[in-house]
C-alpha positions as CSV (number, residue, x, y, z in Angstrom):
1,M,42.6,-33.4,33.5
2,K,43.9,-35.6,30.7
3,K,42.4,-38.6,32.5
4,L,39.0,-37.1,32.1
5,I,39.3,-35.6,28.6
6,L,40.7,-38.6,26.7
7,P,38.1,-41.1,27.8
8,L,35.3,-38.5,27.2
9,L,36.7,-37.8,23.7
10,G,36.9,-41.5,23.0
11,F,33.3,-42.0,24.1
12,W,32.1,-39.2,21.8
13,I,34.0,-40.7,18.9
14,L,32.5,-44.1,19.5
15,A,29.1,-42.6,19.9
16,A,29.4,-40.8,16.5
17,I,30.5,-44.0,14.8
18,F,27.5,-45.9,16.2
19,I,25.2,-43.1,15.2
20,F,26.5,-42.3,11.7
21,Y,27.7,-45.7,10.4
22,P,24.2,-47.3,9.9
23,E,23.2,-44.1,8.0
24,V,26.1,-44.3,5.5
25,K,26.7,-48.0,5.1
26,T,25.7,-49.7,1.9
27,R,22.4,-51.6,2.2
28,N,20.1,-53.5,0.0
29,F,17.4,-51.2,-1.4
30,I,14.5,-53.6,-1.0
31,D,15.3,-54.6,2.5
32,A,16.0,-51.1,3.7
33,F,13.0,-49.3,2.2
34,I,10.3,-51.7,1.0
35,T,10.2,-55.0,2.8
36,S,12.1,-58.2,3.2
37,S,13.3,-59.6,-0.2
38,D,11.5,-62.8,0.7
39,N,8.0,-61.4,0.5
40,L,8.6,-58.7,-2.0
41,E,6.2,-60.2,-4.6
42,E,3.4,-60.3,-1.9
43,V,3.9,-56.6,-1.0
44,V,4.5,-54.9,-4.3
45,Q,1.5,-55.2,-6.5
46,G,2.4,-52.8,-9.2
47,I,5.3,-50.7,-10.5
48,E,5.0,-47.5,-12.4
49,I,7.9,-45.6,-14.0
50,R,7.5,-42.0,-15.1
51,K,9.8,-39.6,-17.0
52,D,9.0,-35.9,-16.8
53,G,5.5,-36.7,-15.7
54,A,4.7,-39.0,-18.6
55,I,4.2,-42.7,-17.9
56,V,7.0,-44.8,-19.4
57,A,6.0,-48.2,-18.1
58,I,3.2,-49.7,-15.9
59,L,3.8,-53.2,-14.7
60,E,1.3,-55.5,-13.0
61,P,2.1,-58.9,-11.4
62,T,0.6,-60.6,-14.4
63,D,3.0,-59.0,-16.9
64,E,5.9,-61.0,-18.2
65,Q,8.5,-58.2,-17.5
66,Y,7.3,-57.8,-13.9
67,E,9.5,-60.5,-12.5
68,E,12.5,-59.3,-14.4
69,V,12.1,-55.8,-13.1
70,L,11.6,-57.0,-9.5
71,A,14.7,-59.2,-9.8
72,A,16.7,-56.1,-11.0
73,L,15.4,-54.1,-8.0
74,K,16.4,-56.8,-5.6
75,E,20.0,-56.4,-6.7
76,W,20.1,-52.7,-6.0
77,E,22.4,-51.6,-3.3
78,V,22.3,-48.0,-2.1
79,K,24.4,-45.8,0.1
80,R,23.5,-42.5,1.7
81,A,25.2,-39.6,-0.2
82,L,25.9,-37.1,2.5
83,F,28.2,-34.8,0.5
84,K,26.8,-35.3,-3.0
85,D,23.7,-33.7,-4.4
86,M,21.5,-34.7,-7.3
87,D,22.5,-33.0,-10.6
88,P,19.6,-30.9,-11.8
89,N,20.8,-31.4,-15.4
90,Q,20.3,-35.1,-15.3
91,E,17.1,-36.8,-16.6
92,K,14.8,-37.6,-13.7
93,Y,12.6,-40.6,-13.4
94,Q,10.0,-41.4,-10.8
95,L,9.6,-44.9,-9.7
96,N,6.3,-45.8,-7.9
97,M,5.6,-49.1,-6.2
98,N,2.1,-49.9,-5.0
99,D,2.1,-51.5,-1.6
100,A,-0.7,-54.1,-1.1
101,T,-0.3,-54.3,2.7
102,T,-0.9,-50.6,3.4
103,M,-2.7,-49.7,0.1
104,A,-0.2,-46.9,-0.2
105,S,2.4,-46.1,-2.8
106,F,6.2,-45.8,-2.4
107,H,7.6,-42.9,-4.5
108,M,11.2,-42.1,-5.3
109,V,13.1,-40.0,-7.8
110,I,16.1,-41.4,-9.6
111,T,18.5,-39.8,-12.1
112,N,20.6,-41.4,-14.9
113,D,23.8,-41.0,-12.8
114,G,22.3,-43.2,-10.1
115,M,21.3,-40.6,-7.5
116,I,18.0,-41.5,-5.7
117,D,15.8,-39.3,-3.6
118,I,13.9,-41.4,-1.1
119,R,11.7,-39.7,1.4
120,G,13.7,-36.5,1.1
121,K,17.1,-38.1,1.6
122,E,19.6,-38.7,-1.2
123,Y,21.2,-42.0,-1.9
124,E,23.6,-43.3,-4.5
125,L,23.1,-46.5,-6.4
126,V,26.2,-48.5,-5.7
127,N,25.4,-51.8,-7.3
128,G,22.7,-53.0,-9.6
129,S,21.0,-52.2,-12.9
130,S,20.7,-48.6,-13.9
131,I,17.3,-47.0,-14.4
132,D,17.7,-47.1,-18.2
133,E,18.3,-50.9,-18.0
134,I,15.2,-51.3,-15.8
135,I,13.1,-49.3,-18.3
136,E,14.4,-51.5,-21.2
137,A,13.4,-54.6,-19.2
138,A,10.0,-53.1,-18.5
139,K,9.2,-52.5,-22.2
């Protein structure tokens, strides 16, 4: 009986590792959710930052700050936050990026403490500029 249970248990542990590790590992924000970092400038044709519904910054590819904000976003590394929720008391910002290839827009909500809601899943900003630093660069 042990000869059957131990290999079966080992199989399920390995299967769980292969299923959940890609979900919780740290990954580059741009590569994971937008496109490859190599063609980011071709895909993203505009960035809009909102705070409480009011527009804080709108950046077009012709703006001086546009490249600086894109460079800051390229440095972002995020990790799935399975057991941590967004604090409702934190200031919330919405970051929208206009996608030229699909003519759609990519929306996400980010708080001051680095929690990001992307497509209904919460991620934590592990490395990179905070949203406040990005807003300062956009101004």
